[in-house]
C-alpha positions as CSV (number, residue, x, y, z in Angstrom):
1,M,-46.2,18.4,-28.2
2,V,-46.5,17.8,-24.5
3,D,-47.2,20.5,-21.9
4,V,-45.5,19.8,-18.6
5,R,-46.1,21.7,-15.3
6,F,-43.2,21.9,-12.9
7,G,-43.8,22.9,-9.3
8,F,-40.8,23.6,-7.1
9,D,-40.6,23.7,-3.3
10,A,-38.5,26.8,-2.4
11,C,-36.7,26.4,-5.7
12,H,-34.9,28.9,-7.8
13,I,-33.9,26.6,-10.6
14,L,-36.1,25.7,-13.5
15,L,-35.1,23.3,-16.3
16,V,-36.2,24.0,-19.9
17,P,-35.0,23.0,-23.3
18,L,-32.9,25.5,-25.3
19,G,-34.8,28.1,-27.1
20,V,-38.1,27.7,-25.2
21,S,-39.7,30.8,-23.7
22,V,-41.3,30.7,-20.3
23,P,-44.6,32.7,-20.2
24,G,-46.5,34.1,-17.2
25,S,-44.8,34.7,-13.9
26,C,-41.3,33.5,-14.6
27,W,-38.3,35.5,-15.7
28,V,-35.4,33.4,-17.2
29,P,-32.5,35.7,-18.0
30,H,-29.7,33.3,-19.0
31,L,-28.4,29.8,-19.5
32,F,-25.8,28.3,-17.2
33,P,-23.6,25.2,-17.7
34,P,-24.7,22.0,-16.0
35,P,-22.9,21.7,-12.7
36,H,-21.2,18.7,-11.1
37,G,-20.4,17.0,-14.5
38,L,-23.8,15.7,-15.5
39,W,-24.1,12.0,-16.2
40,N,-25.9,12.6,-19.5
41,S,-25.6,15.2,-22.3
42,G,-28.3,17.0,-24.2
43,F,-29.9,18.8,-21.2
44,A,-30.5,22.5,-20.7
45,A,-30.9,24.4,-17.5
46,V,-31.6,28.0,-16.8
47,S,-31.3,30.1,-13.6
48,M,-34.5,31.8,-12.4
49,H,-33.3,34.8,-10.5
50,R,-36.7,36.2,-9.4
51,V,-40.5,35.7,-9.6
52,V,-43.0,38.3,-10.5
53,A,-44.9,39.9,-7.6
54,G,-43.2,37.7,-5.0
55,V,-45.2,34.6,-6.1
56,Q,-43.3,31.4,-5.4
57,P,-43.1,28.9,-8.3
58,A,-44.7,26.2,-6.1
59,A,-47.8,28.4,-5.9
60,N,-47.7,29.6,-9.5
61,P,-45.7,27.2,-11.5
62,C,-44.4,27.9,-15.0
63,V,-45.9,26.1,-18.0
64,V,-43.3,25.0,-20.6
65,S,-44.0,23.5,-24.0
66,L,-41.7,20.7,-25.1
67,R,-41.0,18.9,-28.3
68,Q,-39.5,15.5,-27.2
69,V,-36.6,17.3,-25.4
70,P,-35.3,15.4,-22.3
71,L,-35.2,17.2,-19.0
72,Y,-32.7,16.8,-16.2
73,C,-32.8,18.0,-12.6
74,T,-29.3,19.2,-11.7
75,D,-29.4,20.3,-8.1
76,L,-33.0,20.4,-6.8
77,S,-35.8,17.9,-7.0
78,F,-39.0,18.6,-9.0
79,R,-42.4,17.2,-9.6
80,G,-44.0,17.0,-13.0
81,V,-47.4,15.9,-14.4
82,A,-48.2,15.7,-18.1
83,N,-51.5,16.9,-19.4
84,N,-52.2,13.6,-21.1
85,S,-52.6,12.1,-17.6
86,K,-49.3,10.1,-17.8
87,R,-47.7,10.6,-14.4
88,M,-44.0,11.4,-14.5
89,E,-41.5,10.0,-12.0
90,V,-40.4,11.9,-9.0
91,F,-36.8,12.8,-9.4
92,D,-34.5,13.3,-6.5
93,M,-31.1,13.2,-8.3
94,P,-29.1,15.2,-5.7
95,Y,-30.0,12.7,-2.9
96,I,-29.4,9.7,-5.2
97,R,-25.9,11.1,-6.0
98,F,-25.4,11.8,-2.3
99,S,-26.3,8.2,-1.5
100,L,-24.0,6.8,-4.2
101,M,-21.2,9.0,-3.1
102,I,-21.5,7.8,0.5
103,L,-21.8,4.1,-0.6
104,T,-18.8,4.4,-2.9
105,S,-16.7,6.1,-0.2
106,T,-17.6,3.4,2.2
107,V,-16.4,0.7,-0.1
108,V,-13.3,2.6,-1.0
109,M,-12.5,3.1,2.7
110,F,-12.9,-0.6,3.4
111,I,-10.4,-1.4,0.5
112,L,-8.0,1.3,1.7
113,M,-7.7,-0.4,5.1
114,Y,-5.8,-3.2,3.4
115,L,-3.2,-1.1,1.7
116,N,-0.8,-1.3,4.7
117,T,-0.9,-5.1,4.7
118,Y,2.6,-6.5,4.2
119,A,1.8,-9.4,1.8
120,W,-1.0,-10.5,-0.5
121,E,-1.4,-13.8,1.3
122,H,-2.3,-11.8,4.5
123,I,-5.5,-10.3,3.1
124,F,-8.6,-11.9,4.6
125,F,-12.1,-10.5,4.9
126,S,-12.6,-8.8,8.3
127,E,-16.0,-8.3,9.8
128,T,-14.5,-5.6,12.1
129,R,-13.1,-3.7,9.3
130,A,-16.4,-3.8,7.4
131,Y,-18.1,-2.4,10.5
132,M,-15.5,0.3,10.8
133,A,-16.0,1.3,7.1
134,V,-19.8,1.5,7.5
135,M,-19.3,3.6,10.7
136,M,-17.0,6.0,8.8
137,G,-19.5,6.2,6.0
138,A,-22.2,7.2,8.4
139,T,-20.0,9.8,9.9
140,M,-19.2,11.1,6.4
141,A,-22.9,11.4,5.6
142,V,-23.6,13.6,8.6
143,I,-20.6,15.9,8.0
144,M,-21.1,16.3,4.3
145,L,-24.8,16.9,4.5
146,A,-24.3,19.4,7.3
147,Y,-21.8,21.4,5.1
148,M,-24.0,21.2,2.0
149,L,-27.5,21.7,3.4
150,G,-28.0,24.5,0.8
151,M,-27.8,22.0,-2.0
152,Y,-30.4,19.7,-0.4
153,A,-33.8,21.4,0.0
154,N,-35.9,18.5,1.3
155,K,-35.8,19.1,5.1
156,R,-37.7,16.0,6.0
157,L,-35.3,13.8,4.0
158,N,-32.4,15.6,5.6
159,V,-33.7,14.8,9.0
160,V,-34.1,11.2,8.1
161,I,-30.5,11.1,6.8
162,F,-29.1,12.6,10.0
163,I,-31.1,10.3,12.3
164,G,-30.4,7.2,10.2
165,S,-26.7,8.0,10.1
166,V,-26.5,8.4,13.8
167,I,-28.3,5.1,14.3
168,V,-26.0,3.3,11.9
169,F,-23.0,4.9,13.6
170,G,-24.1,3.7,17.0
171,L,-25.0,0.2,15.8
172,T,-21.7,-0.3,14.0
173,L,-19.7,1.1,17.0
174,W,-21.5,-1.4,19.3
175,L,-20.7,-4.2,16.8
176,V,-17.0,-3.2,16.7
177,R,-16.7,-2.8,20.5
178,S,-18.7,-5.8,21.5
179,Q,-17.5,-8.3,18.8
180,V,-20.8,-10.1,19.3
181,T,-20.9,-11.4,15.7
182,V,-17.2,-12.4,15.5
183,S,-16.5,-16.1,15.8
184,G,-13.1,-17.8,16.2
185,P,-12.3,-18.0,12.4
186,S,-13.7,-14.5,11.9
187,Y,-11.5,-13.2,14.7
188,M,-8.4,-14.8,13.1
189,R,-9.3,-13.5,9.6
190,A,-9.3,-10.0,11.1
191,M,-6.1,-10.6,13.1
192,I,-4.0,-11.8,10.1
193,P,-4.0,-8.4,8.3
194,H,-3.6,-6.7,11.6
195,H,-0.5,-8.8,12.3
196,S,0.7,-8.1,8.8
197,I,0.7,-4.3,9.6
198,A,3.1,-5.0,12.5
199,V,5.4,-7.0,10.1
200,M,5.6,-4.2,7.6
201,T,6.1,-1.4,10.1
202,S,8.6,-3.3,12.2
203,G,10.6,-4.4,9.2
204,R,10.7,-1.0,7.3
205,A,10.9,1.5,10.1
206,Q,14.2,3.4,10.2
207,I,15.4,2.1,13.6
208,R,18.9,2.8,14.8
209,D,18.9,1.7,18.4
210,P,19.9,-2.0,18.6
211,R,17.5,-2.5,21.5
212,V,14.6,-1.3,19.4
213,R,15.8,-3.3,16.4
214,K,15.9,-6.4,18.5
215,L,12.4,-5.8,19.7
216,A,11.1,-5.1,16.2
217,D,12.7,-8.4,14.9
218,E,11.1,-10.3,17.7
219,I,7.8,-8.8,16.8
220,I,8.2,-9.8,13.2
221,A,9.1,-13.4,14.1
222,A,6.2,-13.7,16.5
223,Q,3.7,-12.1,14.0
224,R,4.7,-14.3,11.2
225,R,4.5,-17.5,13.3
226,E,1.1,-16.5,14.6
227,I,-0.1,-15.7,11.0
228,A,0.9,-19.2,9.9
229,E,-0.8,-20.8,12.9
230,M,-4.0,-18.8,12.3
231,R,-4.1,-19.9,8.7
232,Y,-3.9,-23.5,9.8
233,L,-6.5,-23.0,12.5
234,I,-9.0,-21.2,10.2
235,A,-8.9,-24.2,7.8
236,D,-9.0,-26.8,10.6
237,I,-11.9,-25.2,12.5
238,S,-13.8,-24.4,9.4
239,G,-13.5,-28.0,8.4
240,G,-15.3,-29.0,11.6
241,N,-12.3,-29.9,13.8
242,V,-12.9,-28.0,17.0
243,A,-10.5,-28.9,19.9
244,E,-11.9,-29.6,23.3
245,S,-8.7,-29.1,25.2
246,I,-5.0,-28.0,24.7
247,Y,-1.8,-28.6,26.5
248,R,-1.1,-26.4,29.5
249,D,2.1,-26.1,31.5
250,P,2.0,-27.1,35.2
251,Q,1.6,-24.5,37.9
252,A,4.7,-22.5,38.9
253,E,6.6,-23.8,41.9
254,P,9.0,-21.9,44.3
255,G,12.7,-22.2,43.3
256,T,15.9,-20.4,42.5
257,V,17.2,-18.5,39.5
258,E,19.1,-21.7,38.4
259,D,15.8,-23.6,38.5
260,A,14.2,-20.9,36.4
261,L,17.0,-21.0,33.8
262,S,16.8,-24.8,33.6
263,N,13.1,-24.9,33.3
264,T,11.4,-25.3,29.9
265,L,7.8,-24.3,29.4
266,I,6.5,-26.8,26.9
267,S,3.6,-24.6,25.8
268,T,6.0,-22.0,24.5
269,M,8.1,-24.4,22.4
270,D,8.1,-23.6,18.8
271,L,10.0,-24.5,15.6
272,A,12.4,-21.7,14.7
273,P,13.5,-20.8,11.1
274,I,16.7,-22.5,10.0
275,P,19.2,-20.9,7.6
276,A,20.7,-23.2,5.0
277,E,24.1,-23.2,6.6
278,E,22.6,-24.5,9.9
279,A,20.6,-27.2,8.1
280,D,23.8,-28.4,6.4
281,R,25.2,-29.1,9.8
282,V,22.5,-31.7,10.5
283,L,21.6,-33.2,7.1
284,P,24.1,-35.5,5.4
285,A,23.1,-34.1,2.0
286,P,21.5,-30.8,0.8
287,G,17.8,-30.7,1.5
288,P,15.7,-29.9,-1.6
289,C,12.4,-29.9,0.3
290,T,11.5,-27.1,2.6
291,F,8.5,-25.8,4.5
292,N,8.2,-22.0,5.0
293,R,5.7,-20.2,7.2
294,S,6.2,-17.1,5.0
295,P,7.9,-16.8,1.6
296,E,10.3,-14.2,3.0
297,T,11.6,-16.2,5.9
298,D,14.0,-19.2,6.3
299,P,12.3,-22.6,6.3
300,I,11.3,-24.3,9.6
301,L,11.8,-27.7,8.1
302,W,14.5,-29.0,5.7
303,A,14.3,-32.5,4.2
304,N,16.4,-34.3,1.6
305,E,15.8,-37.1,-0.9
306,G,17.1,-39.8,1.5
307,G,14.3,-39.1,4.1
308,A,16.4,-37.1,6.6
309,A,15.1,-33.8,7.9
310,A,16.2,-31.0,10.3
311,I,14.3,-28.7,12.6
312,K,15.5,-26.2,15.3
313,L,13.8,-26.3,18.7
314,N,14.7,-24.1,21.6
315,G,18.0,-23.2,20.0
316,V,18.9,-26.8,19.3
317,L,19.3,-28.4,15.8
318,I,17.5,-31.7,15.7
319,G,17.7,-34.4,13.0
320,L,14.6,-36.3,12.0
321,E,13.9,-39.4,9.9
322,A,11.0,-39.5,7.4
323,T,8.2,-42.0,7.0
324,G,6.9,-41.5,3.5
325,E,8.3,-39.6,0.5
326,P,9.1,-36.0,1.2
327,Q,9.0,-35.1,-2.5
328,A,5.6,-36.7,-2.9
329,G,4.2,-33.9,-0.8
330,A,3.1,-35.9,2.3
331,A,5.5,-37.2,4.9
332,T,5.9,-37.7,8.6
333,F,9.3,-36.9,10.2
334,S,10.1,-38.0,13.7
335,A,12.8,-38.1,16.4
336,P,12.5,-39.3,20.0
337,G,10.0,-37.0,21.7
338,T,8.7,-35.2,18.6
339,T,6.8,-35.7,15.3
340,V,6.5,-33.3,12.4
341,T,3.9,-34.0,9.7
342,V,3.7,-32.2,6.3
343,R,0.7,-32.4,4.0
344,Q,0.2,-30.6,0.7
345,L,-3.3,-29.2,0.3
346,G,-3.8,-30.2,-3.3
347,D,-7.1,-28.7,-4.6
348,E,-7.5,-26.8,-1.3
349,A,-4.3,-24.8,-1.9
350,D,-4.5,-21.2,-2.9
351,W,-2.3,-18.1,-3.0
352,R,-2.3,-17.9,0.8
353,Q,-0.8,-21.4,1.4
354,N,-0.2,-24.7,-0.3
355,A,0.6,-27.0,2.6
356,E,0.2,-27.5,6.3
357,L,2.7,-28.6,8.9
358,V,1.8,-30.1,12.3
359,F,4.4,-30.1,15.1
360,E,3.8,-32.4,18.1
361,L,5.7,-33.2,21.3
362,D,5.1,-36.4,23.3
363,Q,4.2,-34.3,26.3
364,G,1.0,-33.3,24.6
365,L,1.8,-30.0,22.7
366,R,0.4,-29.8,19.2
367,V,0.7,-26.8,16.9
368,G,-0.1,-26.5,13.2
369,Y,0.9,-24.0,10.6
370,G,-0.3,-23.0,7.1
371,G,2.5,-22.2,4.8
372,F,4.4,-23.2,1.7
373,Y,6.0,-26.5,0.9
374,A,8.3,-27.0,-2.1
375,C,10.9,-29.4,-3.3
376,G,13.8,-28.6,-5.6
377,T,12.9,-25.8,-8.1
378,E,9.1,-26.0,-7.4
């Protein structure tokens, strides 16, 4: 038998095993079911509605005799000391559950931010989203604790939670707004799922006006191209290849509308998707090898077994000749003024991409894409 003394701070709940009488100053009229779905079974709890002569339990604690019956603190913390000098742990289960609830909600909110991503290959870890999730968790802690102060009696700990949550909120807000910890690859990892949202909403919105539909289609094409380019750049920069300079168009000059219409800005040149019927107009035989920036779009490169290939640049279909074997997964295709190189990633491939394509113009433009290369039925 172990005699345990429980002292409560402004507490009106006392835990005792079933069938145990409480002598002295405590009146325990009835048993109530454990609230909140207790994690463990086999515990009893009673409601203490009043104390004799207005004496608080903390000043005149109840003495309970136990025979190896476990105790569980449901809603309020307690302190216990056994008479055999073995000191019992200090339990603060409501605050532990509160912390676990906020932590779980924060993780769930971070995951939920990716549910509006268009495709699985667009999911990348985002520092900014992580900061946003922590900021929302801190906000939730303040709001929930403010609404449930009656369940949490430790005023000092409540103040610590409020102040700590405000500090965490301010710190994460500053990290989100300043982007001070976000590097180039981290920035692109955050932008890919952001672009993916634009692809999903622009493609699935119920748009009737043809002007808005045209705008949405242009957004989809631009976002998919930029996602593929960012995938390539993430791998390239993470591998240590940091560019020192890029191609820039010359400064604008005075002229006429005809001059503007005939002028081509090299920096904006880009390979466009080619439907199969357009590729057939350039290739002498069907092209079994293709490179797609996204699985849902037409390829930007078609190549056949004979080494011929086709691209579309600025609205013009261009035929290319291959150096290497397109079906081997690595080949360079060229035409006067341009070069296109394809390389399968091999062991570096994953569900986001299995190859990279680099498009170059003799004027100095160089653009790479991470995407999907396949030949035949692969």
